[in-house]
C-alpha positions in Angstrom: 0.2 0.0 -0.1 3.0 2.4 0.9 4.4 2.3 -2.9 1.0 3.1 -4.3 0.5 6.1 -1.8 3.9 7.4 -2.9 3.3 6.9 -6.5 0.1 8.8 -6.1 1.5 11.7 -4.3 4.0 12.2 -6.8 1.4 11.9 -9.7 -0.7 14.7 -8.1 2.3 16.7 -7.3 3.4 16.5 -10.9 0.1 17.3 -12.4 -0.3 20.6 -10.3 3.2 21.5 -10.8 2.4 20.8 -14.7 -0.8 22.7 -14.6 1.0 25.7 -13.0 3.6 25.9 -15.8 1.2 25.1 -18.8 -1.3 27.9 -17.7 1.1 30.6 -17.7 -0.3 33.8 -19.1 2.7 34.1 -21.6 1.6 30.7 -23.3 -1.8 32.2 -24.3 -2.2 32.2 -28.0 0.3 29.5 -28.7 -1.9 26.3 -28.7 -5.6 25.8 -28.8 -5.8 23.4 -25.9 -4.0 26.0 -23.8 -6.0 28.7 -24.8 -9.3 26.8 -23.7 -7.4 26.0 -20.2 -6.7 29.8 -20.1 -10.4 30.6 -20.7 -11.6 28.2 -18.0 -9.1 29.5 -15.4 -8.5 33.2 -16.1 -11.0 35.8 -17.5 -10.1 38.8 -19.8 -8.0 41.4 -18.3 -8.3 45.3 -18.6 -5.6 47.6 -17.9 -5.9 51.2 -17.9 -2.6 53.4 -17.7 -2.8 57.3 -17.5 0.4 59.6 -17.2 0.8 61.4 -13.8 -0.6 64.7 -15.1 -4.1 63.0 -16.2 -6.6 61.8 -13.8 -7.6 58.4 -13.9 -11.3 59.0 -12.6 -12.0 61.1 -15.7 -11.4 58.0 -18.1 -14.3 56.0 -19.4 -14.5 53.3 -21.7 -17.4 52.2 -23.8 -17.6 48.4 -25.2 -19.4 48.1 -28.6 -20.0 44.9 -30.6 -20.3 44.7 -34.3 -24.1 45.5 -34.1 -23.7 48.4 -32.0 -20.8 49.9 -34.6 -23.4 49.1 -37.2 -26.2 50.8 -35.3 -23.8 54.1 -35.1 -23.7 54.1 -38.6 -26.7 52.8 -40.2 -29.4 52.3 -37.4 -32.0 51.1 -39.8 -30.1 48.0 -41.0 -28.9 47.3 -37.7 -32.5 47.2 -36.5 -33.6 44.9 -39.3 -30.7 42.3 -38.7 -31.3 42.4 -34.8 -35.0 41.6 -35.5 -34.3 38.5 -37.8 -31.7 36.8 -35.9 -32.1 35.6 -32.2 -28.0 35.7 -32.0 -27.4 39.1 -33.1 -27.8 41.7 -30.4 -26.7 45.2 -29.7 -24.2 45.3 -26.9 -23.2 49.1 -25.8 -22.1 49.4 -22.3 -19.8 51.1 -20.3 -16.9 49.1 -18.7 -14.7 51.4 -16.9 -15.6 54.7 -15.1 -14.4 56.6 -12.3 -11.1 54.9 -12.0 -12.3 51.3 -11.8 -13.7 48.6 -14.0 -17.4 48.1 -13.5 -18.4 45.2 -15.2 -16.6 42.5 -17.2 -15.8 42.7 -20.9 -18.5 40.9 -22.7 -17.8 37.5 -24.7 -19.1 38.4 -28.1 -18.2 37.0 -31.6 -17.3 39.3 -34.5 -16.1 42.6 -34.4 -15.9 44.6 -31.1 -14.0 47.6 -29.8 -13.3 49.7 -26.9 -14.1 53.2 -27.1 -11.9 55.6 -25.1 -13.1 58.9 -23.2 -11.4 61.5 -21.3 -13.9 63.5 -19.7 -16.6 64.2 -22.7 -14.0 64.0 -25.3 -13.6 60.9 -27.5 -9.9 60.0 -27.8 -10.2 56.8 -30.0 -10.8 53.2 -29.9 -9.0 50.0 -30.0 -10.8 47.1 -31.6 -10.4 43.4 -32.6 -12.2 40.8 -34.7 -12.9 38.0 -31.8 -13.2 34.6 -33.3 -13.6 32.5 -30.1 -15.1 32.7 -26.8 -12.7 31.1 -24.9 -9.6 32.9 -25.6 -8.5 35.1 -22.8 -7.7 38.9 -23.9 -5.6 41.6 -22.2 -6.7 45.0 -23.0 -4.3 47.5 -22.7 -5.2 51.4 -22.6 -2.6 53.9 -22.2 -3.1 57.7 -22.3 -0.4 60.3 -22.1 -0.4 64.1 -22.3 1.4 65.5 -25.6 0.0 68.7 -26.0 -3.2 66.8 -26.3 -4.3 63.4 -25.1 -2.6 60.5 -26.9 -4.0 56.9 -27.0 -1.8 54.1 -27.1 -2.1 50.3 -26.2 -3.9 47.4 -27.9 -5.2 44.1 -27.3 -2.8 41.1 -26.6 -4.7 37.7 -27.8 -4.6 34.7 -30.0 -6.9 36.8 -32.4 -4.7 39.9 -32.5 -5.5 43.4 -32.7 -6.8 43.1 -36.5 -8.7 46.3 -36.1 -6.6 48.4 -33.9 -7.9 51.9 -33.4 -10.9 51.9 -36.1 
């Protein structure tokens, strides 16, 4: 019985250490199985960074999916598409306000973007074409003052920021 117990303890230890190594965030994007495991263990991450002269509480981030973007440019077509399909819906929500993330970033297939505001002024947006709901994304928004507010950053993910700053 003693040898079986030692083997079981070593097997469990090996499994825990192997899982910890496999689930390192640096490996996200390299393999489909690893991406799926990341989706089960981790969630999307949002990082908002401001230069010292800017006030983080003035930053607001608005999430929009493809239907919301279409609604911005052609509301009638968006309305017809949403009415025809039970899978299409307009998702437009504030995800970051008053210096903190207030809701999780929605999981949605297709084109999506995060519109960045400082006060009432729209600074720009970062976007992507999300192909899987199990991918883990790291959204990075950086604002700095260079005679005007400049947006940088992007989305680190397996899909890449295909539609960066659109």
